[in-house]
N, C-alpha and C positions, 0 to 999 in steps of 0.2 A: 431581527434575532443578533445582530452585531452587538457585541460589547468590548470592553477594553481588554479582555484577555483573548480575543479572536486573532488568530493569525491570517486566517483566510475567510472569505464572506462571498456566498453566492446569493444575489438578489433577483429574483422573479426571473430565473433563468428558463428559457424554453428553446427547444431544438427540434427541428422538423427536417426530415428528409422527403424528397418528391412524394406525394401521397401519403405519408406517414407521420405524424406528430409524437416524437419519441419522449420528449421531456415537458412537463406543463408546469409552469410557475413554481420551479424550485429555488426555495429560499433555505439557506442553511449557514451555520456559521461554526468554524472549527476552532478549538481552543489550542492556544499554545502548549505544545507539550503532550497532549493528548494523543490516545490511541482510539482512533475515529474509524467505525466501521460501517460500510454501507451494504444492505442485503434488500432481496426483493425477488419476486417471480422472475423466471427466466424471460429475458428480452425486455426487461422493465425499463432499460436505460442505465443502469448502474456503472459500466464501463464508460458510457458515453459522459457521464458526470466527472468521473475521473479525469478523462481527457480533457474537458474544459476547465476543471480545475488547473490542470498542470501546464495548459497553454498549447496541447497538441492539438486541440480542436478550438477553432476561432470564429466559426461560422454559427452563431447562435444569437438569440435575444436575451437581454440581461445584463447583468455585470458581475464580474469576478474581481475582488478587490483583496489585495494582499495588505497585511498591516505594514505600518511604516518601517522602512529599513530592510523588508522581504520583497523578493520577486521570485519568477520562474527559475533565475539563475541559481537561487538557493534551493532547488529541489532536485531529487533523483527519482528514478523510477524503476520498479522492479514488475518484470512482464510475466505473464502467465506461461508463455512458452520459452522461457530462459532468454532467448534474444541475444545470445552471444555471437560475436563475428565468428564465424567458423574458420577463417583464415588467421586468425590471432590466437597466440597461446593464452593460458588462463591468466598468466601476469600480464600479457599485453593487453587483455580485455579489461582487467581491472584497472591498469594504468590509462586506459583511452579517454576517460572523462577528464583526466588531470592535463591532457596535453595542451588544452585551451586555457588552464590556470595560470600560466606563465611561472611555472615552477622549475627551479633547477632540475637537471637529471638526477642528481643524488637526492633530492628531496622527493622526488617521484617514485625512485625505487624503493627508499626507506617507507614511503607510505604504502606502497604495493605489499611490501614484506610484511608489515604491520597487519593488513587484511588477510593475507595468505596464512599468518599464524592465527588468527582471530576465528577464521573459519576452517581451520585444520587442512589447509589447501596446499601446503608448502611441497609435499612431494609431487604435485601435480602442476607445480608452476609452469612447466615448459611443455605441458600436454595440450593437445588442440580439444575443442569441446567435443568432437565425435568419440574422443576417447575416453569421456567422464560418464558416469552413471548420472540418471536424472537429478538425484539429490546432490551429486557435485556440480552439476551445471548450475542448479540453483543457488548453491552456495557462492558459487562464482558471481552470478548475478547480483547476489546482496551485496557481496563484497565489493564489486564495482560500483554499486550505489552508495555505499557508504565512504568509498575513498575520496569523495570530494568533499567531505564534512558538510552535508547538506544539512539544512534546517527543518525541510520536509520530505518525506519519502512517500511516494505514490506506489500502492502495490496492487494490481490486478489479478486477483484470484492466484497468488503466489505458489500455492501448496496443492493445486488442483491436479497438476501433472505427476505428482508424487504418489507413492503407495503410502498406506495410512500410518505406517510405523515410521516411514522417514519424514513424513510430513509432520506427524507429531514430534519427533525429535527436533526437527528445523524450527518448528514453531516455538519450543520453548528456548532453543537457543538463541533466536532473533528476540524474543521477549525479554531475555535477560540482558541482552545488549541494549535494547530501548529503555529498560529501567535504569540504566547506569548513563544515560544522556539527557538533552533535552530536545531531542528529534520529536517532531510531530508526525504521526504515522496516519495516512490514510488509506483505507483498504477496502477492496470490494471483495465480498466472498458470496457463495450461494450456500454455504453450511451454516445452520443455525447454532450448531454446537461449537463451530470454529469461531463464530463471532462472540460468543459468550465466554469463551477461553480467553480472546484477545482483548476485547474492547473495553474503553472507558465508556463511551457511548455509542449506541447504534441507531442510524437511520433507517428506518423501513419505507421502501417505495412501494407504490401499488403497480398493478400490471399497466401496460399501454394505453394511454399515455403516462408515462411515468410522473406521479406527484408523491410529497412526502406524506405518508400515513402517518408516521410517529417518529419522534426521536426519543428514545429510552436511554436512562442512565442505567449504567450496569453496576448495581450496588453490591455484587458478590466481592468478596475480600481476595487479596492475592496473597499466594497462588491459588488460582480457581481450583476448588474441588468439584469433579462434575457429579459425582453420584451422591448428590445431597438434595433434599426437598426445595430448598431455595433454588438451586441451579434448575432442576426440574420444573419449577413455577415459572421461572423466566423464558425457560425453553417453551412451555407450552404457550405462555403469553406471546412470544415472537412468532410461533408457528400459525397461531390464529390471525396475526396481523399480515404475515407473509402469503398465506394461502390465499392464490387468486379466486 
């Protein structure tokens, strides 16, 4: 499945826990600059694939290969449960990933201010995570992920902890940011509608042990219109594939 446009390739990846085979012979190639979404039944190993891709999980069979010139150092991660450091302010959380990048204090502060403005968090710069709403915390998490100028962002159900209105607003904002960059997004979700709204391609996993059931091209034009026959047709197709 690898081709010259792939930024990341999984080849025959399998993963086992004691007494449980989670992933079975996963081969996937993610194209440079695309929004790639992984869906599947609950417990099918979606988040495990993401951790393997990102380098968080190293105990597996098979291989993960980045394109020449790319590595896990070029990647950021947006977590489902926000994962902000509670003892740091919003600005300090955003700055955290920059501390190992050997940038001057002035350049770090400038980059933090850019992300605060982009996510409309300027007035919360000196607040702690506990003082923010769920939507504001996830904005801070996304700002932190983007602050290091990553080539790839891994996202593990980043909108699932938010109410539907906040999630919809944040999806649109993040999609607009992605459209004006060459960042590759690899995201896990359990929501079919969310996958169709965001993805260029969608990988569907089977129930345990997780295998690749299909990889679908999302042919819907952007911006995605949900209440259309084409959207409903793809939605039905995905439901039939995902249903265990």
